[in-house]
C-alpha positions in Angstrom: 17.8 7.2 -19.0 18.1 3.6 -20.2 14.8 1.9 -20.8 14.0 -1.0 -18.5 13.3 -4.3 -20.2 9.8 -5.6 -20.1 11.3 -8.9 -18.9 12.5 -7.3 -15.7 9.8 -4.8 -14.8 7.7 -5.9 -11.8 4.1 -4.8 -10.9 1.3 -6.0 -8.8 -1.4 -5.4 -6.2 -0.4 -5.1 -2.5 -3.5 -5.0 -0.4 -3.5 -3.7 3.2 -6.0 -5.2 5.6 -6.6 -5.0 9.3 -8.9 -3.8 12.1 -9.9 -0.1 12.4 -7.2 2.3 13.6 -4.4 -0.2 13.2 -2.5 2.2 11.0 -3.4 1.1 7.4 -3.9 4.6 6.0 -0.8 5.9 7.8 1.2 3.1 6.2 -0.1 3.9 2.8 0.7 7.6 3.1 4.2 6.9 4.4 5.0 4.5 1.6 3.8 6.9 -1.0 5.2 10.0 0.6 1.7 11.6 0.0 -1.3 12.1 2.3 -3.7 10.2 0.1 -5.7 8.3 2.7 -7.5 10.0 5.5 -6.1 9.3 9.0 -8.0 9.8 12.2 -8.2 8.0 15.6 -11.9 7.4 15.2 -13.2 4.2 13.5 -14.5 4.1 9.9 -12.1 6.8 8.8 -11.6 4.8 5.6 -14.9 3.8 4.0 -13.7 3.0 0.4 -11.0 1.0 -1.1 -8.3 3.5 -2.2 -5.4 2.7 -4.5 -2.1 4.4 -4.1 0.5 3.8 -6.8 4.3 3.9 -6.2 6.3 3.9 -9.3 10.0 3.3 -10.0 12.0 2.7 -13.2 11.6 -1.0 -12.9 8.5 -1.5 -10.7 5.0 -0.4 -10.0 3.5 -1.1 -6.5 -0.2 -0.7 -6.5 -1.2 -0.5 -2.8 -4.8 -0.8 -1.7 -6.0 0.8 1.5 -9.2 -0.9 2.8 -11.8 -0.1 5.4 -11.1 -1.6 8.8 -12.4 -5.1 9.3 -15.6 -5.0 11.4 -18.8 -6.9 12.0 -21.2 -4.9 9.8 -24.3 -3.5 11.6 -26.0 -1.8 8.6 -26.0 -1.7 4.8 -23.2 0.8 4.3 -20.9 -1.3 6.5 -21.8 -4.4 4.4 -20.5 -2.5 1.4 -17.4 -1.5 3.2 -16.7 -5.2 4.1 -17.2 -6.1 0.5 -14.2 -3.9 -0.4 -12.2 -6.0 2.1 -13.3 -9.3 0.6 -12.3 -8.0 -2.9 -8.9 -7.1 -1.5 -8.5 -10.6 -0.2 -9.3 -12.1 -3.6 -7.3 -10.0 -6.0 -4.0 -9.4 -4.2 -0.5 -10.4 -5.3 0.7 -9.8 -1.7 -1.3 -9.3 1.4 -0.2 -7.0 4.2 -2.1 -8.0 7.3 -1.6 -5.3 10.0 -2.0 -5.9 13.7 -1.1 -4.1 16.9 1.6 -5.5 19.1 -0.7 -7.7 21.3 -0.8 -11.4 21.6 -4.5 -11.8 20.7 -6.5 -12.4 17.5 -8.9 -9.5 16.7 -10.4 -11.4 13.7 -13.1 -14.1 13.5 -12.4 -17.6 12.1 -14.0 -16.9 8.7 -11.7 -14.0 8.1 -8.6 -16.0 9.0 -9.7 -18.8 6.7 -10.0 -16.2 3.8 -6.5 -15.1 4.5 -5.2 -18.7 4.5 -7.0 -19.4 1.2 -5.8 -16.2 -0.5 -2.9 -18.2 -2.1 -0.5 -15.3 -2.0 2.4 -14.2 0.2 1.1 -12.8 3.5 3.2 -10.4 5.5 2.1 -9.9 9.0 2.9 -6.3 9.9 3.1 -5.7 13.6 2.7 -2.0 13.7 3.3 0.5 16.5 6.3 -1.5 17.8 7.3 1.6 19.8 4.5 0.6 22.2 6.0 -2.7 23.2 9.4 -4.3 23.9 11.4 -7.3 22.7 9.7 -9.7 25.1 6.3 -8.5 24.0 7.2 -8.9 20.3 8.4 -12.4 20.9 5.0 -13.3 22.5 3.2 -11.8 19.5 5.3 -13.8 17.0 4.8 -17.0 19.0 1.0 -16.4 19.2 0.5 -15.7 15.5 2.6 -18.6 14.4 -0.1 -20.8 15.8 -2.8 -19.0 13.8 -1.0 -18.3 10.5 2.1 -20.6 10.4 3.2 -19.5 6.9 3.2 -15.7 7.4 6.4 -13.5 7.2 6.7 -11.3 10.2 7.6 -7.6 10.0 8.0 -5.3 13.0 7.2 -1.8 11.8 6.1 1.7 12.8 4.1 3.4 10.0 4.0 6.6 12.0 7.8 6.8 12.5 8.6 5.0 9.1 10.6 2.3 10.8 11.5 -0.6 8.5 9.4 0.8 5.6 12.3 1.1 3.1 13.2 -2.6 3.8 9.5 -3.5 3.5 9.3 -1.8 0.1 12.3 -3.7 -1.2 10.8 -7.0 0.0 7.5 -6.2 -1.8 9.4 -5.6 -5.0 11.0 -9.0 -4.6 7.7 -10.7 -4.1 5.9 -9.2 -7.1 5.6 -10.9 -10.4 7.4 -9.7 -13.6 4.7 -7.6 -15.3 4.3 -4.4 -17.3 2.7 -1.5 -15.3 -1.0 -1.6 -14.8 -1.3 2.2 -14.8 0.5 5.0 -16.5 3.8 5.7 -14.7 2.7 9.2 -13.6 -0.5 7.9 -11.9 -0.7 8.3 -8.1 -4.2 6.9 -7.4 -7.3 5.6 -9.0 -9.5 8.2 -7.2 -10.6 11.5 -8.7 -9.8 15.0 -7.4 -13.5 15.3 -6.3 -13.1 12.2 -4.2 -10.2 13.7 -2.2 -12.1 16.9 -1.7 -14.9 14.8 -0.2 -12.5 12.9 2.0 -10.9 16.1 3.3 -14.3 17.5 4.3 -15.2 14.2 6.0 -11.9 14.1 7.9 -12.6 17.6 9.3 -16.0 16.5 10.5 -14.4 13.4 12.1 -12.0 15.8 13.9 -14.5 18.5 15.0 -17.6 16.5 15.9 -18.3 13.7 18.4 -20.7 10.8 18.9 -22.8 9.8 15.9 -22.4 12.9 13.8 -19.2 12.0 11.8 -20.6 8.5 10.9 -23.9 10.0 9.6 -22.1 12.4 7.2 -21.4 12.0 3.5 -19.8 14.8 1.5 -20.5 15.1 -2.3 -18.8 17.6 -4.7 -21.6 19.1 -6.8 -19.3 21.3 -8.8 -15.6 21.4 -9.4 -14.4 24.2 -11.7 -10.6 24.7 -12.1 -9.4 28.0 -13.4 -5.8 29.2 -13.9 -5.3 30.5 -10.4 -8.2 29.1 -8.4 -10.4 26.0 -8.0 -14.1 26.7 -7.2 -15.8 23.9 -5.4 -19.4 23.5 -4.4 -19.9 20.8 -1.8 -23.0 19.3 -0.2 -22.6 17.6 3.2 -25.4 15.1 3.7 -26.6 14.0 7.2 -29.5 11.7 8.2 -31.5 13.9 10.5 -32.5 17.6 10.8 -30.9 17.7 14.3 -27.6 16.6 12.8 -27.8 19.3 10.2 -28.3 22.0 12.9 -25.2 20.6 14.8 -23.0 20.6 11.7 -24.0 24.2 10.8 -23.6 25.4 14.4 -24.7 28.6 16.0 -24.7 31.4 13.5 -23.0 29.1 11.0 -19.9 28.8 13.2 -19.6 25.0 12.9 -19.7 24.8 9.1 -17.4 27.8 8.9 -14.7 26.1 11.0 -15.0 22.9 8.8 -14.7 25.0 5.6 -11.7 27.0 6.7 -9.7 24.0 7.8 -10.7 21.9 4.7 -9.9 24.8 2.4 -6.3 25.0 3.8 -5.8 21.3 3.3 -7.2 21.4 -0.3 -4.8 24.3 -1.1 -1.9 22.2 0.1 -3.2 19.2 -1.9 -3.8 21.1 -5.2 -1.1 23.7 -4.9 -3.5 26.6 -5.7 -6.2 28.8 -4.2 -9.5 27.2 -3.3 -12.9 28.8 -3.1 -15.1 26.3 -1.1 -18.9 26.7 -0.9 -20.4 24.1 1.5 -24.1 23.3 2.1 -25.7 20.9 4.5 -28.7 18.8 3.5 -30.7 15.9 5.0 -30.8 12.5 3.2 -32.9 10.6 5.7 -31.3 7.3 6.8 -29.0 7.2 3.8 -26.7 4.6 5.4 -29.5 2.0 5.2 -30.8 3.1 1.8 -29.4 1.1 -1.2 -30.2 3.7 -3.8 -28.6 6.5 -1.8 -25.6 4.4 -1.1 -25.1 3.8 -4.8 -25.4 7.5 -5.5 -22.8 8.2 -2.8 -20.4 5.7 -4.4 -20.8 2.6 -2.2 
């Protein structure tokens, strides 16, 4: 294969921002062709900033999936919003995702940060299958009054509508640059991180109310052998009552989580998984700065 000139290779950071459940993680996964980022209809599915890297012969698109923009209520959410602020500051291109409604879900300070970012902003109107042409025209007209310089894109992340054209446009917008990461790199996150995210997604799926938001999964041991990976995982909750709910009667709850998570991990790694989960209490960890740092926030 002919080597691409350094004078024509493009690379840069494309940061995806928006409210919870707008489809940011679905978009990232669709663009990469890999299920890197956890998707779930509940809020706060994405707690960290996750890089997904799409490589071609003459480009490297470094996508950043961020937590949904919220008004933080406690320390962990403050940290999550710090990830969003970082994404606004270090982007080469911003993808601002909204739903097809003629309203502004952001406060004035957030909009000002977007205006001051000093980079191209593409307004992605996602889930366009949920509206019609008249509705889209209203959305365009409304947002032109708020962000006059944005470039409009009508997309469906779930159905991959307009994503090939979007990728081509992003390559056009990026600066000429050597790659920031090795060309075989898919993400900046570790294998342990994705095991923890798989467990957390299962708890989001199987439990209601406060339980999923009080949970943090930590891989204590990750031992890869030729035919199997042995993983020891601790699931932290904030109260003893939450621990009992996660475990379930006779261990039925944690068993269901472990079986479903193991299946996803086997798909992700392409080999057998032995998963050993434990549940422990870390009292009020979401409000404890030391515990948050230990948990990677």
